[in-house]
N, C-alpha and C positions, 0 to 999 in steps of 0.2 A: 321820461321820454313819451309815455302815453298821454300825459297832461299836455305837453307841447303839441303833439299830433292832434289832440282834440281841439285845442285852441286854434291851431292853423285851419282845421276843418270848419270851425265856426266862422272864422274870419273870411275864409274862402266862400262860404255860403252867403254871408252878408254882402260881400262885394259882388257876387253873382246876381243876387236879387236886385241890388241897386242898379247894376249895369243892364240887366234885363229890362227893368221898368223904364230906364232912360232910353234904351233902344226902341222899346215899344212906343213911347211918347214921340220920339223923333220920327219914326215911320208914319205915325198918324198925322203929326203936325206938318211935315214937309211933303208928304206924298198923298196920303189918303184924303184929308180934308180939302186941300186945294183942288183936287181933281174931281171932287163930288162923287167918289165911289161909294158903294154900299158895302156894309160889312155886318157881321154878326156880333153877338156878345153885348157887353155893356156899352161899348163904343157905338154900336149900331143903334141902340136905344137912345143914347145921348144925341146922336146926329138927328134922329127923328124929332126928339123933344126940342132941339135947337131950331129946327126948321119950323115947327108949328107954334112954339111959344117964345123963341128967342133966348132961351136959357143957355148960358155958356156951357160948352161941352165938358170942360174940366170941372165946373161947379156941380153939374148934374152927376158926373161920374163919382165925385167925392161923396156926395150925399147918398147915392145909390149903393156904393161900396160899403159905406158905414152901416147902412140899413141891412144889407146882406150879411155883413160881418156879425151884427147883433143876432140876426136870425140863426146864422150858422153856429154861433157860440151857444145859443139856447138849445138847439136841437142836436147838433153834432158834437158838442162838447168843447172845452177850452183847448184841448190838444190840437184840434183842427183850426181853431181861431188863431193860434200862434203862428201857423204856417201861412196864413193869409193876411196877418196884421200889417206887415210891411208894404205889400202890394196895394192894400186898401188905400193907403195914403200917398205912397211914392208915385204911382202912375198919374193920378190927377195933379199932384204937386208939380211934377216934371212937365206935364202938359201945359199947365198955367204959366210956368216959368219960360218954357219955350215959346209960348204964344206971345208973351211980352218981349222976349228977346228977338224973335224973327218977325213979328208983326204980320204983315200981308205978303211976306216973301214967297215967291213962286219959283222953284228951281227949274221946273220944266212944265210945259203945257201939253206934252205928249202923254196922253192917257195910258198908252201901253207901258211906257217907262214907269209911270206912277203905279200902275197895277203890279208890275214885276217887283219894284223896289219896296212897295208896301207889303207885298206877300213875303218877300225875303226878310224884311225887317221884323215883321210881326212873328213869323215862324221862328226865326233865330231867337227873338226875345222870349217867347213862350218856352222854347226849348231850354234856354239858359235858366229861367226861373224854375221850371219843373225839375231840371237836373240838380238844382240846388236844394231840392226837397221842399219847395214852397209852392204856393198857388197864386194865380193871378187874381183870385177873388171875383167879386161881381157875379156875373151870370154862371160862373163855375159852381156856385153854391146851391141854387134852386134844384138842379137835377139830383144832387146828393141828398138834399132834404126829402125830395119826393121818393127817392130810393129807400130811405130809412122809414118814412111814414107810410108809404103806399106800396112799396115793393116794385115800383116802376123802374126798369133798367135805365141806368144813367145815359147810355148812348141814345135810347129812344127819346127820352125827354129833352136831351140836349139838341138833337136834330129838330124836334118839334119847336122848341124855343127859337132856334136860329132861323128856321123857315118862317115863323111868324114875324120875326124882326126884319128879315129881308123882304118879306111881302109888304110890310108897311112902308118901307123905304122906296119900294118900286112905284108907289103912287106919286111921288114927287121928284123922282129922278128920271132923266132921259133913258130910253131903252138901252142905248149903247153902254151907259154907265152901269146899268143893272147887270148886263151881260159881262162886262169887265169885272164887276164886283164878284160875280160867281167864280170867274177865273182867279181872282185875288184869293178867295177862300180856299180854292183848290191848291193854290201855290203854298199858302202858309200851312195848310194841313200836311202837305207832302214834306215841306221843310221841317216842320215840327217832328214828324215821324223819323226823319233822317237824323235830326239832332239827338233824339232820345237813344239812338243806337250808336252814335259816334263813340269810338274807343271801346265798344263792348263786343262787336261782332267778331267771331273767330271761325276757324275752319275745322270741321270734324272729318276725320279720316277713318274709314273702316277697310281693313285689308284681310283677305283670305289667301293664304299661301302655305305651301308645304314647307317653306323655310321661315316660318313665323318666328322661331327663336332667334335667328340671325337678324331679321328685320327689327325685332324688338330691341335687341342690343344696340343696333346701329342708330335707331332713333334716340335711345337713352343716351348713348355716348356722344354722338355727333351733333344732334339737334338740342339735346338737354331738355327733352319734353317727356312727360309721364306717359306710360303705356299701360293699358289694361288688356289682359288676355281673357277671352270669353270662350268657354267650351261651345262648340257648334258641330253641326252635322250636315254634310252635303245632301241636298234633296234628291239627287239622281243616283249617286253611288252609295249613299248613306255612309260615307267615310267620315270618321270623327277627325276634327281639326280644330285649330285655334283661330278665333276671330280677333284681330288686333284692332283695338279702339284707341285713338289718340286725338287730342285737340291741340292745334297749333295756331300760331298767329298767321295772318294772311301772307306776311312776308316769308314765312318759313315753309309755306306749302311747296314751292318749287324745289327747295332743298330736299324735302322729304320724298317727293315724287322721284327725284333723281336717284336717291339712295335706294329706294324700293325697287326701281327698275333695274338697277345694277345687280342687285341680289337675286331678284326673281322677275324677269321680264314678262312671265306668263301669269303673274298673280292677278287676282281680282280685287280692284280697289274702287271704293265709293267715296267721293268727296262732296261734302255739303256744307252750307253756311249756317251757322247757329248765331242767334241774335245776342246771347249773353252767356258768359261762363263765369262761375264763381268757384273759388277753392284755391289750393296751393298752386303757385305758379301764375295765377291770374289776378284774382282779387286779394290774394294773400301772398306773402313772400315765400319763396321756395325754402324747403328745409331738407338738408342732406343728412343721410345717416351712414 
């Protein structure tokens, strides 16, 4: 049973990495390149090199990714290289195939539509790849190398690299394209953040009530969610009570609120969103005793 689950997980990761790189290449080929938008990362460098020297974008991306893979393997180790190996070759390969398949096809000349769909496509693609436990390679590697060798925070060096890449492209792109390119980066950054939280966000509930025992049993029996009772003391009356802590799915929140209000309408309840929950009932199957 464990072997089949492991095999399924590996196959799922492989399919996700392939799909993510294909989607990335589609967004770049159909929307980003035809509209002349600027972007960061390896693709941004490739666009600059293509403008100044005429080197094909896919060819440069392949060579650059291989070079970064070798550097990453030498400094960060083979374990890191394994997670970036597929994307190193898949993205430029798909980009070249799509270039030959679609040629000079232009789906739309509306630069706003190109900006939106480029951002959505790139953000979704990166989210799929990262959720599969892989890396897109290329310009993801230098910040990690600098972090290990010089202790420079990854976020700082990544922003510096992206700023330089965008700055170079600003010299040969019209000002509107540069401004739309900035919007593009904002879109795919937001989409990527949302993608990384899909299926993981939950709702945390804290309840202070004189009827904590009844509420606890109701949540256990009617909602089938775990409950933790924490010893607490009121700050005003200094009366000892039990704080009820539970984490439920977003769909179960209204059910819990209705149950709690029926038992104790005057209870104090705090509801907050948590980005990730692990343990029995969430990342692991429930176990009843």
